[in-house]
C-alpha positions as CSV (number, residue, x, y, z in Angstrom):
1,M,18.7,4.1,20.5
2,E,19.7,2.7,16.6
3,D,19.8,5.8,14.1
4,R,18.0,4.9,10.9
5,I,17.1,8.1,9.3
6,L,17.4,7.7,5.6
7,S,16.9,10.3,2.6
8,L,13.5,9.3,0.4
9,E,16.0,8.6,-2.4
10,E,18.3,6.4,0.0
11,A,14.9,4.3,1.2
12,A,13.5,3.9,-2.3
13,R,16.8,1.7,-3.1
14,L,15.1,-0.9,-0.5
15,V,12.5,-1.9,-3.3
16,R,13.9,-4.0,-5.4
17,P,12.7,-5.3,-9.3
18,G,9.9,-8.3,-8.3
19,D,9.2,-7.2,-5.0
20,T,5.9,-7.5,-3.5
21,L,5.3,-3.8,-2.5
22,A,2.6,-2.7,0.5
23,L,1.5,0.4,0.8
24,G,0.0,1.7,3.9
25,G,-3.0,4.3,4.3
26,I,-6.4,3.9,3.5
27,T,-8.1,5.2,0.4
28,L,-7.3,8.8,0.3
29,Y,-5.8,9.1,4.2
30,R,-2.0,9.0,4.6
31,R,-1.1,7.2,1.8
32,P,3.0,7.5,1.0
33,V,2.8,9.8,-1.9
34,A,6.2,11.1,-1.1
35,F,8.0,7.3,-1.3
36,V,6.4,7.1,-4.4
37,R,7.2,9.7,-6.1
38,A,10.9,8.8,-5.0
39,L,10.8,5.2,-6.5
40,L,9.6,7.0,-9.8
41,A,12.7,9.2,-9.8
42,C,15.1,6.1,-9.3
43,D,17.5,6.0,-12.0
44,R,16.3,2.6,-13.1
45,P,13.0,2.3,-11.2
46,P,12.4,-1.2,-9.7
47,A,9.8,-2.7,-12.5
48,D,7.9,-6.1,-12.3
49,L,6.0,-4.7,-8.9
50,T,3.2,-6.6,-7.4
51,L,1.3,-3.5,-5.6
52,F,-0.4,-5.0,-2.6
53,C,-3.0,-2.5,-0.8
54,F,-6.1,-3.2,1.6
55,T,-7.1,-0.1,-0.5
56,A,-5.6,1.2,-3.8
57,S,-5.1,4.9,-4.2
58,Y,-3.6,7.9,-6.0
59,E,-0.2,7.1,-4.8
60,S,-0.8,3.2,-6.4
61,D,-2.1,4.9,-9.4
62,L,0.8,6.4,-10.2
63,L,2.7,3.4,-10.0
64,I,0.4,1.7,-12.6
65,G,0.6,4.5,-14.7
66,A,4.3,4.5,-15.0
67,G,4.4,1.1,-15.9
68,L,6.5,-0.6,-12.9
69,V,3.6,-2.6,-11.6
70,S,2.7,-6.0,-12.8
71,R,0.0,-7.4,-11.3
72,I,-1.9,-6.4,-8.3
73,R,-4.1,-7.3,-4.7
74,T,-6.9,-5.1,-3.2
75,C,-10.3,-4.6,-2.8
76,Y,-10.7,-1.7,-4.1
77,A,-8.8,0.7,-6.6
78,G,-10.0,4.5,-6.7
79,L,-10.2,7.9,-5.5
80,E,-13.5,7.5,-3.2
81,V,-16.0,10.9,-4.3
82,F,-13.6,11.6,-7.2
83,G,-14.3,8.6,-9.3
84,L,-12.2,6.0,-10.6
85,A,-8.4,5.3,-10.0
86,P,-7.7,6.3,-14.3
87,M,-4.5,4.7,-15.1
88,F,-5.7,1.3,-12.9
89,T,-9.2,1.3,-15.2
90,Q,-6.9,1.6,-18.3
91,A,-4.6,-1.2,-17.1
92,A,-7.0,-3.3,-16.3
93,N,-9.3,-2.7,-19.7
94,Q,-5.8,-3.1,-21.6
95,G,-5.2,-6.1,-19.7
96,T,-2.2,-4.6,-19.2
97,L,-2.4,-5.4,-15.9
98,E,-2.8,-8.7,-13.9
99,I,-5.7,-8.3,-11.2
100,I,-5.5,-10.9,-8.4
101,E,-9.4,-10.8,-7.5
102,E,-9.2,-9.8,-3.8
103,T,-12.3,-8.5,-1.2
104,E,-11.8,-7.5,2.6
105,A,-12.2,-11.0,4.0
106,S,-9.4,-12.8,1.6
107,L,-7.0,-9.8,2.3
108,S,-7.8,-10.1,6.2
109,F,-7.5,-13.8,6.4
110,G,-4.2,-14.1,4.1
111,I,-2.7,-11.5,6.1
112,R,-3.2,-13.2,9.4
113,A,-2.2,-16.5,7.9
114,H,0.8,-14.7,7.0
115,L,1.2,-13.2,10.4
116,A,0.5,-16.6,12.0
117,G,3.1,-18.5,10.2
118,V,0.6,-21.2,8.4
119,S,0.0,-21.9,4.8
120,F,-4.0,-20.6,5.0
121,M,-6.6,-18.8,7.2
122,P,-10.1,-20.7,7.3
123,G,-13.1,-18.5,7.3
124,L,-17.1,-18.6,5.9
125,G,-16.1,-15.6,3.9
126,W,-16.7,-16.4,-0.2
127,L,-19.0,-19.3,0.8
128,G,-22.0,-19.7,-1.9
129,T,-20.6,-17.0,-4.2
130,D,-18.7,-17.5,-7.6
131,L,-15.6,-16.1,-6.6
132,P,-13.6,-19.7,-5.9
133,R,-13.5,-19.7,-9.6
134,L,-11.6,-16.8,-10.4
135,R,-9.1,-17.5,-7.7
136,P,-8.7,-21.2,-7.8
137,D,-6.2,-21.2,-5.1
138,V,-8.7,-20.7,-2.6
139,K,-10.1,-23.6,-1.5
140,I,-13.5,-24.9,0.1
141,I,-12.2,-27.7,2.6
142,D,-14.3,-30.2,4.9
143,D,-14.3,-28.4,8.7
144,P,-12.4,-31.1,10.7
145,Y,-14.2,-29.9,13.5
146,R,-18.2,-30.1,12.1
147,P,-19.0,-32.7,10.3
148,G,-20.8,-31.6,7.3
149,E,-19.9,-28.3,7.2
150,Q,-17.3,-26.6,4.7
151,V,-14.7,-23.5,5.2
152,V,-12.8,-21.5,2.9
153,A,-9.1,-21.9,3.1
154,F,-7.7,-18.5,2.0
155,P,-3.9,-18.8,1.3
156,A,-1.5,-16.8,3.2
157,I,-0.4,-13.6,1.1
158,S,3.3,-12.7,2.1
159,W,5.0,-9.2,1.1
160,D,8.5,-8.1,0.8
161,V,8.2,-4.0,1.6
162,A,5.8,-2.1,3.6
163,V,5.7,2.1,3.4
164,I,3.7,3.4,6.2
165,H,3.6,6.6,6.1
166,A,3.1,8.3,10.1
167,L,2.6,11.6,11.9
168,K,5.5,10.7,14.0
169,A,8.6,8.9,14.0
170,D,11.4,8.8,16.2
171,R,15.0,7.7,14.8
172,S,15.0,4.5,15.4
173,G,11.5,3.9,13.5
174,N,9.1,3.7,16.7
175,A,5.7,5.3,15.0
176,L,2.5,7.3,15.5
177,L,-0.4,7.1,12.9
178,N,-3.3,8.5,14.6
179,R,-6.7,6.8,14.9
180,N,-7.2,5.4,11.4
181,L,-5.1,2.8,11.6
182,G,-6.1,0.7,8.1
183,A,-4.3,-2.3,7.9
184,D,-0.7,-0.4,8.5
185,V,0.3,-2.6,12.0
186,E,-0.1,-5.9,10.1
187,L,1.6,-4.7,7.4
188,A,4.7,-3.5,9.4
189,L,5.0,-6.8,11.2
190,G,4.7,-9.0,8.2
191,A,7.1,-7.4,5.8
192,R,10.6,-8.2,5.5
193,R,11.4,-4.4,5.1
194,V,9.6,-1.5,6.5
195,I,10.0,1.9,5.7
196,V,8.6,4.6,7.7
197,T,8.2,8.4,6.1
198,A,6.9,11.2,8.8
199,E,5.8,14.1,9.0
200,E,7.8,15.3,12.0
201,I,10.7,13.2,13.6
202,V,10.9,13.5,17.4
203,E,13.4,12.5,20.0
204,G,10.7,10.3,21.9
205,F,6.9,9.5,23.0
206,D,5.4,10.2,25.8
207,Q,2.0,8.6,24.6
208,P,1.9,4.4,23.1
209,I,3.0,4.2,19.8
210,D,1.6,2.7,16.7
211,I,4.4,0.8,15.0
212,S,7.5,-0.9,16.8
213,G,10.8,0.7,15.8
214,A,12.0,-2.6,16.1
215,T,10.5,-3.8,12.7
216,V,11.3,-0.8,10.8
217,S,14.2,-0.9,8.4
218,A,14.1,2.8,6.8
219,V,12.8,6.1,8.5
220,V,12.5,9.0,6.3
221,H,11.5,12.7,7.1
222,A,9.2,13.4,4.7
223,P,6.6,16.5,5.4
224,Q,3.5,16.7,3.6
225,G,4.4,13.2,2.2
226,A,1.0,12.2,2.1
227,W,0.3,15.3,-0.2
228,P,-2.7,15.3,-1.8
229,T,-4.4,12.3,-0.1
230,S,-5.0,13.8,3.5
231,C,-2.8,13.7,7.2
232,Y,-5.2,14.1,9.5
233,P,-5.2,16.5,11.7
234,L,-2.2,18.2,10.0
235,Y,-3.7,18.7,6.0
236,P,-7.4,17.7,4.1
237,V,-7.3,16.1,1.2
238,A,-6.2,18.3,-2.1
239,G,-9.3,17.7,-4.4
240,G,-8.3,20.2,-6.6
241,E,-5.0,18.2,-7.1
242,L,-6.7,14.8,-7.7
243,L,-9.0,16.7,-10.1
244,R,-6.3,18.0,-12.3
245,Y,-4.8,14.4,-12.0
246,I,-7.9,12.6,-13.2
247,E,-8.4,15.6,-16.5
248,A,-4.4,14.9,-17.0
249,C,-5.4,10.9,-17.4
250,N,-8.4,11.4,-19.3
251,A,-6.7,13.8,-21.7
252,G,-3.7,11.4,-22.2
253,E,-1.5,13.5,-20.5
254,F,0.0,11.1,-17.7
255,R,3.1,11.4,-18.7
256,A,3.3,15.2,-18.6
257,Y,1.2,15.6,-15.3
258,L,4.4,12.8,-13.8
259,D,6.9,15.1,-15.0
260,E,5.3,18.3,-13.4
261,L,4.7,16.6,-10.4
262,Q,8.5,15.4,-10.0
263,E,9.6,18.6,-10.8
264,K,7.9,20.5,-8.4
265,A,9.1,17.8,-5.9
266,G,12.3,18.7,-7.3
267,H,13.4,15.4,-8.6
């Protein structure tokens, strides 16, 4: 069994300037927050990132607020019942962040096309809407098998690095995610480099795994690595911390919040 254990700091160096960075988890569940903090703590944090998330949340907002993200493709950026993601909203309003318009359909078909090794995947989503006007790279084409019918050709989406937070992983990268998988399995299959952070490192599994170590580049032991998002069944969402974050951002104190967060984490 190949040992792929790295520290958070070593794993963060696998992300390069200009990369498309895919972050696993879904809304406020199992987000790779510890990894994001390590990325922000690098001597020279990688800039000009494209952030690729099925849904973007707290961890993504930290990267946007720190100025590392040039563009984002996601169908949602927010903090669920706690409201909008404040730094995303600010950047969007100021025009400092390129937003690639996506929906669940376009993301799903784009991922499927990439995994299938084809340039696009056809679907019926977006037909009859104005969304193709916002995304000229999404084409309406004739269906070759149904004369007179049309389909939407969603282009393949590729990504360089996927970071997935797991409940358990072994030293070679096999990982257990629990029931809410989000798009994490697909993100791990399609990335050039895969980083798994895990609450616990184990010697092996006596149950089916969700991520195969064959796709994984690095494994990091990161207890409480999703906090303040949740990691069921180990810990819930830290609502008080999310409210503190929103208050700091609304007061123009994002940088002070980030500095305090990094100090507590030992960065």
